[in-house]
C-alpha positions as CSV (number, residue, x, y, z in Angstrom):
1,L,-18.6,-4.6,3.1
2,M,-15.1,-4.5,1.7
3,L,-13.9,-2.2,-1.1
4,V,-10.5,-2.7,-2.6
5,H,-9.0,-0.2,-5.0
6,G,-6.0,-1.5,-7.0
7,G,-4.9,1.9,-8.2
8,A,-5.2,3.9,-11.4
9,G,-3.0,4.9,-14.2
10,V,-1.7,3.8,-17.6
11,Y,-2.1,0.1,-16.8
12,M,-5.9,0.5,-17.6
13,K,-4.9,0.2,-21.3
14,D,-3.2,-3.2,-20.7
15,T,-6.2,-5.7,-20.6
16,A,-4.0,-8.6,-19.6
17,L,-2.6,-6.8,-16.6
18,L,-6.0,-5.4,-15.7
19,A,-7.4,-9.0,-15.7
20,L,-4.5,-10.2,-13.6
21,R,-5.0,-7.4,-11.1
22,R,-8.8,-8.0,-10.9
23,T,-8.2,-11.7,-10.3
24,F,-5.7,-11.0,-7.5
25,I,-8.1,-8.5,-5.8
26,A,-10.9,-11.1,-5.9
27,E,-8.6,-13.7,-4.4
28,L,-7.4,-11.2,-1.8
29,I,-10.9,-10.5,-0.7
30,L,-11.6,-14.2,-0.4
31,Q,-8.5,-14.5,1.9
32,V,-9.5,-11.6,4.1
33,W,-13.2,-12.0,4.4
34,P,-13.2,-15.1,6.6
35,A,-11.3,-13.1,9.3
36,L,-14.1,-10.6,9.3
37,L,-16.7,-13.3,9.6
38,A,-14.7,-14.7,12.5
39,G,-14.9,-11.3,14.3
40,A,-11.7,-9.5,13.2
41,A,-11.7,-5.8,13.6
42,A,-12.3,-3.8,10.5
43,V,-8.9,-2.1,10.9
44,D,-7.2,-5.5,11.0
45,A,-8.9,-6.6,7.8
46,A,-8.0,-3.4,6.1
47,Q,-4.4,-3.8,7.1
48,Q,-4.3,-7.4,5.9
49,A,-5.7,-6.4,2.5
50,I,-3.5,-3.5,2.0
51,E,-0.4,-5.6,2.9
52,G,-1.5,-8.1,0.3
53,L,-1.5,-5.4,-2.3
54,E,1.9,-4.1,-1.2
55,A,3.3,-7.6,-1.7
56,D,2.2,-8.0,-5.3
57,P,4.5,-6.2,-7.8
58,H,1.6,-5.6,-10.2
59,F,0.4,-2.7,-8.1
60,N,1.9,0.7,-7.4
61,A,2.4,-0.1,-3.7
62,G,5.2,-1.7,-1.8
63,R,7.1,-4.1,-4.0
64,G,6.6,-2.7,-7.5
65,A,6.1,1.0,-6.5
66,V,6.7,3.5,-9.2
67,L,10.1,5.2,-9.0
68,Q,10.2,9.0,-8.6
69,I,12.2,11.2,-11.0
70,D,15.4,10.5,-9.1
71,G,15.0,6.8,-9.3
72,V,13.9,6.2,-5.7
73,A,10.7,4.5,-4.6
74,R,9.3,6.5,-1.7
75,L,6.4,4.9,-0.1
76,S,3.6,6.3,2.2
77,A,0.9,4.5,4.0
78,S,-2.0,5.5,6.2
79,L,-4.5,3.7,8.3
80,M,-7.8,5.0,9.8
81,D,-9.7,3.2,12.5
82,G,-13.2,4.6,12.8
83,A,-14.0,2.5,15.9
84,R,-11.2,4.2,17.8
85,Q,-11.2,7.5,15.9
86,K,-7.5,7.0,15.2
87,F,-5.3,7.9,12.3
88,S,-1.7,6.8,11.7
89,G,0.6,7.1,8.8
90,V,4.2,7.2,7.4
91,A,5.5,9.2,4.5
92,L,8.3,8.9,2.1
93,V,9.7,5.7,3.4
94,T,12.5,3.9,1.5
95,D,13.8,0.4,1.8
96,V,10.6,-1.0,3.2
97,I,8.2,-3.3,1.3
98,H,5.3,-2.9,3.7
99,P,4.9,0.7,4.9
100,S,1.4,-0.3,6.0
101,R,3.0,-2.3,8.8
102,L,4.5,0.9,10.1
103,A,1.2,2.7,10.0
104,Y,-0.5,-0.3,11.7
105,A,2.2,-0.3,14.5
106,L,1.6,3.4,15.0
107,Q,-2.1,2.7,15.9
108,Q,-0.8,1.6,19.3
109,K,1.6,4.6,19.9
110,D,1.1,8.2,20.9
111,Q,3.1,9.5,17.9
112,T,1.0,8.5,15.0
113,V,2.5,10.2,12.0
114,L,6.1,9.7,11.0
115,G,8.4,11.1,8.3
116,P,11.0,9.1,6.5
117,L,13.8,9.0,9.1
118,A,11.5,8.2,12.1
119,A,9.7,5.6,9.9
120,Q,13.0,3.9,9.1
121,S,13.8,3.7,12.8
122,L,10.4,2.2,13.5
123,A,10.9,-0.4,10.7
124,R,14.2,-1.4,12.4
125,E,12.5,-1.5,15.8
126,L,9.8,-3.8,14.4
127,G,12.5,-6.0,12.8
128,L,11.4,-5.3,9.2
129,P,14.2,-6.1,6.9
130,A,15.7,-3.3,4.8
131,E,14.8,-4.2,1.3
132,S,14.2,-2.3,-1.9
133,P,10.7,-2.2,-3.3
134,V,12.1,-1.7,-6.8
135,T,11.4,-4.5,-9.3
136,P,13.3,-5.0,-12.5
137,E,10.1,-3.9,-14.4
138,R,9.8,-0.6,-12.5
139,L,13.5,0.1,-13.1
140,Q,13.1,-0.6,-16.8
141,Q,10.1,1.8,-16.9
142,W,12.1,4.5,-15.1
143,H,15.0,4.2,-17.6
144,A,12.5,4.4,-20.5
145,Y,11.0,7.5,-18.9
146,L,14.4,9.2,-18.6
147,A,15.4,8.2,-22.1
148,Q,12.2,9.8,-23.5
149,A,12.7,12.9,-21.4
150,Q,8.9,13.2,-21.1
151,A,7.7,16.8,-20.6
152,A,4.2,15.7,-19.7
153,H,3.5,14.1,-16.3
154,T,2.1,10.6,-16.4
155,P,-0.3,10.1,-13.6
156,H,0.0,7.1,-11.3
157,G,-2.4,5.9,-8.7
158,T,-2.1,4.1,-5.5
159,V,-4.1,1.4,-3.7
160,G,-6.7,1.6,-1.1
161,V,-9.1,-0.5,1.1
162,V,-12.3,0.4,2.9
163,V,-13.9,-1.9,5.4
164,L,-17.3,-1.4,7.1
165,Y,-18.2,-4.2,9.4
166,R,-19.6,-5.2,12.8
167,H,-21.4,-2.5,14.7
168,G,-20.8,0.0,11.9
169,H,-17.0,0.1,12.4
170,L,-15.3,1.7,9.5
171,A,-11.6,1.4,8.6
172,A,-9.6,2.6,5.6
173,A,-6.0,2.1,4.4
174,T,-3.9,3.5,1.6
């Protein structure tokens, strides 16, 4: 079983974008599923799927993340491995496209939850390039938001993956 959540928010009103995202998710599952059939761990499949979502700018994760009020994209990621009863995560990371890679690397370490500065150090240790997740579309959205000086908060969702496979092993990633 694999569940993939592409996020929530105002995009639901854009039927073309919704169709594009649904197609991407279906293709993503078709890419990840063979690894599960070949015996991959649920946590590895969850990581592979969430990384795919982070790479596509049509989702509010990784490349294409929504900017916060100050114009900075701060990314968080978590990974839960039910087979090992292990949680790992990073919070408020900037200049990283795949924060899930950091959470995945922490699965093998004693320190399993990192804030922004330590997560940035881990990214450099792993050789992840410093790159902005901000896309021109998100920057344009942010400028429009500031120009309208919206008083009401517009909710944005994030992505998620749940995998239940072999021997009842459960894994989840956000």
